C-alpha positions in Angstrom: 31.6 32.8 5.4 32.1 30.7 8.5 33.6 27.2 8.1 35.8 25.5 5.5 35.7 22.5 3.2 38.4 19.8 3.7 39.2 17.2 1.0 40.3 13.7 2.1 40.5 10.2 0.8 38.3 7.3 2.1 39.3 3.8 1.4 36.9 1.0 0.4 33.9 3.4 0.3 30.9 3.5 -1.9 30.4 6.2 -4.5 27.1 7.9 -5.5 26.2 4.9 -7.7 26.8 2.5 -4.8 30.0 1.0 -6.3 32.8 0.2 -3.8 36.0 2.2 -4.6 39.4 1.4 -3.2 40.0 5.2 -2.8 37.2 7.7 -2.9 37.6 11.5 -2.6 35.1 12.9 0.0 34.6 16.3 1.5 34.2 17.4 5.2 32.9 20.7 6.4 34.6 22.0 9.5 32.8 24.9 11.3 32.2 26.6 14.6 29.0 27.5 16.4 27.9 29.0 19.7 25.9 26.9 22.1 22.6 28.6 23.0 22.5 27.4 26.6 26.2 28.1 27.6 27.3 30.7 25.0 30.5 28.6 24.5 32.0 28.4 21.0 32.3 24.8 19.8 34.0 23.3 16.8 32.6 20.3 14.9 32.8 18.6 11.5 30.2 17.3 9.2 31.9 14.4 7.3 31.6 12.4 4.2 30.0 14.5 1.4 30.5 12.7 -1.9 30.8 15.8 -4.0 32.2 19.3 -3.4 28.9 20.7 -4.5 27.0 19.0 -1.7 29.6 20.2 0.8 29.2 23.8 -0.5 25.4 23.6 -0.3 25.6 22.4 3.3 28.0 25.2 4.2 25.8 27.8 2.5 22.7 26.5 4.3 24.7 26.4 7.6 25.8 30.0 7.3 22.2 31.1 6.6 21.0 29.3 9.8 23.9 30.7 11.8 23.0 34.2 10.7 19.3 33.8 11.5 19.9 31.9 14.7 18.0 28.9 13.4 21.0 26.5 13.6 20.6 23.5 15.9 23.6 21.2 16.5 23.1 17.6 15.7 22.1 15.6 18.7 22.9 11.9 19.2 19.4 10.5 18.6 19.0 6.8 17.9 17.0 5.3 15.1 14.6 3.9 17.7 14.0 7.3 19.2 13.6 9.0 15.8 11.2 6.3 14.3 8.9 6.2 17.4 8.7 10.1 17.4 8.1 10.1 13.6 5.2 7.5 14.0 3.5 9.5 16.8 4.1 13.1 15.5 3.7 12.7 11.8 2.2 9.3 10.7 -0.4 9.0 13.4 -1.6 12.6 12.9 -1.6 12.8 9.1 -2.3 9.3 7.7 -5.2 6.9 8.1 -5.3 4.7 11.2 -4.9 1.6 9.0 -1.8 3.1 7.4 -0.5 4.1 10.8 -0.9 0.6 12.1 0.8 -0.9 9.1 3.8 1.5 9.5 3.9 0.8 13.2 4.1 -3.0 12.5 7.0 -2.5 10.1 8.9 -0.1 12.4 8.5 -2.4 15.4 9.2 -5.7 13.7 11.9 -4.8 11.3 13.4 -1.3 11.5 13.7 -0.8 15.3 14.7 -4.5 15.8 17.6 -4.2 13.3 18.6 -0.5 13.2 17.2 0.8 16.5 20.5 1.1 18.4 22.3 2.9 15.5 22.5 6.7 15.8 20.3 8.2 13.1 23.2 10.1 11.6 25.3 6.9 11.4 22.8 4.8 9.3 24.5 4.0 6.0 23.4 2.4 2.7 25.5 -0.6 3.7 23.6 -1.1 7.0 20.3 -0.9 5.1 21.5 -3.3 2.5 22.4 -5.8 5.3 18.9 -5.3 6.7 17.1 -6.1 3.4 19.4 -9.1 2.8 18.5 -10.5 6.3 14.8 -9.9 5.8 14.8 -11.7 2.5 16.6 -14.7 3.9 15.5 -14.9 7.5 12.9 -12.2 8.2 9.8 -14.3 9.0 8.6 -14.0 12.6 8.3 -17.8 12.9 11.9 -18.3 11.9 11.0 -20.3 8.8 12.8 -18.5 6.1 12.6 -15.0 4.6 10.0 -12.5 3.8 8.7 -12.0 0.3 10.2 -9.3 -1.9 6.9 -7.4 -1.7 7.0 -7.3 2.1 10.6 -6.1 2.1 9.7 -3.5 -0.5 7.0 -2.1 1.9 9.7 -1.9 4.6 11.9 0.0 2.1 9.2 2.5 1.4 8.5 3.1 5.1 12.2 3.6 5.9 12.6 5.9 2.9 9.6 8.1 3.9 11.0 8.3 7.5 14.4 9.3 6.3 13.0 11.9 3.9 11.4 13.5 6.9 14.6 13.4 8.8 16.3 15.3 6.0 13.5 17.9 5.9 13.9 18.3 9.7 17.7 18.7 9.2 18.4 15.8 11.5 20.5 14.3 8.7 21.8 16.0 5.6 21.5 13.1 3.1 19.0 10.2 2.8 21.0 6.9 2.9 18.1 5.0 1.4 18.7 6.7 -1.9 22.1 4.9 -2.2 20.8 1.4 -1.4 21.7 -1.1 -4.1 19.6 -4.2 -3.3 16.1 -2.6 -3.3 13.7 -5.6 -3.5 12.0 -6.1 -6.9 8.9 -8.2 -6.5 7.7 -10.3 -9.5 4.6 -8.9 -11.1 1.6 -10.9 -9.7 -0.5 -12.5 -12.3 -4.0 -12.8 -11.0 -6.4 -15.6 -11.9 -9.7 -14.7 -13.4 -13.0 -16.5 -13.9 -15.0 -16.6 -17.1 -18.7 -15.6 -17.1 -19.6 -19.3 -17.0 -17.3 -19.9 -14.0 -18.9 -16.9 -12.2 -22.3 -18.4 -12.7 -21.0 -21.8 -11.4 -19.6 -20.2 -8.3 -22.8 -18.2 -7.6 -24.8 -21.5 -7.8 -22.4 -23.1 -5.3 -22.6 -20.2 -2.8 -26.3 -19.6 -3.2 -28.1 -18.7 0.0 -24.8 -18.6 2.0 -23.0 -15.6 3.5 -20.7 -15.5 0.5 -23.4 -15.1 -2.2 -23.8 -11.3 -1.9 -20.0 -10.4 -1.9 -19.3 -12.9 -4.7 -22.0 -11.3 -6.8 -20.9 -7.8 -6.0 -17.2 -8.4 -6.7 -17.7 -10.5 -9.9 -20.4 -8.4 -11.5 -19.9 -4.9 -10.0 -16.2 -4.9 -9.3 -16.4 -4.2 -5.6 -13.5 -4.7 -3.3 -13.7 -7.1 -0.3 -13.9 -4.3 2.3 -16.5 -2.5 0.2 -18.7 -5.6 0.1 -18.4 -6.1 3.9 -19.2 -2.5 4.8 -22.4 -2.1 2.6 -25.5 -1.2 4.6 -29.2 -1.2 3.9 -29.0 2.6 3.4 -26.5 2.1 0.5 -29.0 0.1 -1.7 -31.4 2.0 -4.0 -33.7 -0.8 -5.2 -36.0 1.6 -7.2 -33.2 3.0 -9.3 -31.0 -0.1 -9.1 -28.0 1.8 -7.7 -25.4 0.9 -5.0 -23.6 3.7 -3.1 -20.0 2.9 -2.1 -18.6 5.3 0.5 -16.8 3.1 3.1 -14.9 -0.1 3.6 -14.5 -2.7 6.3 -10.9 -2.8 7.7 -9.0 -5.2 9.8 -7.6 -3.1 12.6 -6.0 -4.7 15.7 -7.8 -8.0 15.1 -11.2 -6.3 14.8 -13.6 -5.4 11.9 -13.8 -1.6 11.8 -15.7 0.5 9.3 -13.3 3.1 7.7 -13.0 5.5 4.9 -12.7 4.2 1.3 -9.4 3.4 -0.2 -9.2 6.7 -2.1 -11.4 9.6 -3.0 -12.3 8.0 -6.3 -13.5 4.9 -4.4 -16.5 7.0 -3.3 -18.8 6.1 -6.2 -22.3 5.0 -7.2 -22.5 1.9 -9.4 -25.4 0.4 -11.4 -26.1 -3.3 -11.2 -28.4 -5.7 -13.0 -31.7 -6.8 -11.5 -30.3 -10.2 -10.6 -27.8 -8.6 -8.1 -30.6 -6.7 -6.3 -32.6 -10.0 -6.1 -29.6 -11.6 -4.4 -29.3 -8.6 -2.0 -33.0 -8.7 -1.2 -32.9 -12.4 -0.3 -29.9 -11.8 2.0 -31.7 -8.9 3.7 -34.7 -11.1 4.3 -32.4 -13.7 5.9 -30.9 -11.1 8.2 -34.4 -10.0 9.2 -35.3 -13.6 10.1 -32.1 -13.9 12.2 -33.0 -10.6 14.0 -36.5 -11.8 14.8 -35.1 -15.1 16.1 -32.3 -13.6 18.3 -34.1 -10.6 19.6 -31.9 -8.5 21.9 -28.9 -10.8 21.1 -28.9 -9.5 17.5 -26.5 -6.5 16.9 -28.2 -4.5 14.2 -25.5 -2.5 12.3 -27.8 -2.5 9.2 -25.1 -4.4 7.3 -26.0 -6.4 4.2 -23.2 -8.9 4.7 -22.7 -9.9 8.4 -22.5 -12.8 10.8 -25.8 -14.5 11.9 -26.0 -12.2 14.9 -25.5 -9.1 12.9 -21.9 -8.4 13.8 -19.4 -7.3 11.2 -17.3 -10.0 9.5 -13.5 -9.6 9.9 -11.9 -9.3 6.4 -9.2 -11.9 7.3 -11.8 -14.5 8.3 -13.9 -13.7 5.2 -10.9 -14.4 2.9 -10.1 -17.7 4.7 -13.7 -18.8 4.4 -13.7 -17.9 0.7 -10.5 -19.9 0.1 -12.0 -23.0 1.8 -15.2 -22.6 -0.2 -13.3 -22.5 -3.5 -11.4 -25.7 -2.4 -14.7 -27.4 -1.6 -16.2 -26.4 -4.9 -13.5 -28.1 -7.0 -13.1 -25.0 -9.1 -9.7 -23.5 -10.0 -8.1 -21.6 -7.1 -8.5 -17.8 -7.1 -8.4 -15.1 -4.4 -11.5 -13.2 -3.6 -9.9 -10.1 -5.1 -9.6 -12.0 -8.4 -13.3 -11.8 -8.8 -12.9 -8.0 -9.1 -10.2 -8.7 -11.8 -12.7 -11.0 -13.5 -15.3 -8.3 -13.6 -12.8 -5.8 -15.0 -11.6 -8.3 -17.7 -15.2 -9.0 -18.7 -16.1 -5.3 -19.0 -13.1 -4.5 -21.1 -13.5 -7.6 -23.4 -17.2 -6.7 -23.9 -16.2 -3.2 -25.2 -16.7 -1.0 -22.1 -14.6 2.1 -22.4 -11.5 2.1 -20.2 -12.5 5.4 -18.5 -15.9 4.0 -17.7 -14.4 0.7 -16.3 -11.9 2.8 -14.2 -14.8 4.8 -12.7 -16.8 1.6 -11.9 -13.8 0.0 -10.3 -13.0 3.1 -8.3 -9.4 3.4 -9.5 -7.7 6.7 -8.5 -6.5 7.1 -12.1 -7.2 5.7 -15.6 -3.5 4.8 -15.7 -3.9 2.2 -12.9 -6.7 0.5 -15.0 -4.5 0.5 -18.1 -1.5 -0.9 -16.2 -3.4 -3.7 -14.4 -5.3 -4.9 -17.5 -2.7 -4.6 -20.3 -3.1 -8.3 -21.1 -6.9 -7.7 -21.8 -6.1 -4.8 -24.1 -3.7 -6.9 -26.0 -6.4 -9.5 -26.7 -8.9 -6.8 -27.7 -6.3 -5.3 -30.0 -5.8 -8.6 -31.8 -9.6 -8.9 -32.2 -9.8 -5.4 -33.6 -7.0 -6.1 -36.0 -8.8 -9.2 -37.3 -12.0 -7.3 -37.7 -10.2 -4.5 -39.7 -8.6 -7.2 -41.8 -12.0 -8.7 -42.6 -13.3 -5.3 -43.7 -10.2 -4.5 -45.9 -9.4 -7.9 -47.3 -12.4 -10.1 -47.2 -15.8 -8.6 -46.5 -18.5 -11.2 -46.8 -21.2 -10.2 -49.3 
C-alpha cells in the first residue's frame, strides 16, 4: 500500500464533539502520486484526521484511486469558485427555479461574502461558527442588527448541502459543517387562528373585494396563498363543486410567475361548499366586466384572482395588502397563511380524520399534519376523555 499514516499532536484544537482540547491527537496521511500532465512524482500530505480509522479509510480509498488512475490531486479552489460552480452545475439543473433563486441569494449575500476567499479545503467548523455568530448579530442587509435564527438556519442548510456535494466529488474529505456547534435553533412559531365566527366576520369585511376569494379558499378549503393566486377558470368545476389545484403563483425576481405546486401531494382536487362557488362566480363576473371595460388593455390569463386589468398579483404585494386589511378591520392580527391553519384546526376539531385533513391540505405526509396541529389533538383528546368519563361514570338516563 502506498502512503503512510503519521500521528502528531495539535494544540488548542477541536475534537469530534466540537470541544476545544489543549492537546489533541490527530493523524496525517503522507503519500506520493504521479502528475498526469508531466509524469513527475510528487509528495503531499493530507492533514488533520481526528481518528486513525478516518485516516486509514482515506488511505485505502486513495490507493484504490491510484490503482485505477482515478486519483485527482487537490486543487486550490476557493469557496467562491466552488459555490458558484455548485449553483450552476447542480442546483440550477436539478432543483426548481424558485429553490435555485433562494439558494443563489443565500450564497451571494452570506456565504460568498464571508467565506468566499477561503480555500474550500481550509474551511473549518470555527470559521463557520464565526459566520453564524456574525449573521445572528449583524447579518441584516440594512445594517440594523442580526438575522433571525430561522434565516441563519436556512444558510446552514444550504452550506451543508454544498459541502456534502464537495465530499461526494472528493474535493474535500470531511464536511466541516457536521462539527459546527452553534447551529441556529429557531423558536417554534405559534400561529394565530380564527374561529368560525371570526372567519365569517372577515368574509363580510372583504366582500366584493379582491381579497374575498382567497380568504374564502384559505379559511374554508385550506389553500395556500400561491394556490389561491394561481387558480384559473379551468380549475373550477361548478357542476360537481370541485376545485383542482395543480400550480401555484411564485414570487421570482420581483415578478408573479406561475410554477409547479409545492410538492407532488399538493396536486389535489378539493370539494367546497356552495357558498364558496357563489363567491367565485361573483368574482368571475367582476373580472368579465373589467375585461369588457378595458378591451385590449385587459390581459386575460383566465385567473380567478387578479388585478383589475387581468394581470397576476405578486404574492408579496398580496400579503402586504392582506396585513393592511386586517389592520383596518380591527380584528386580531394574523398572517394570510394562518387562515389555512384556521381551516385545519376547524376540520380536526369537528372530527375530520387526520389522513383526510392531510390530503385536503396537500401535505406531503400525514406526519406533517400531526406535527403542525398537535395542540388541536390535545384539545380533542381532552374532549374524548370527558365523553368516555360521562359514559362510564355518569350516563344520563
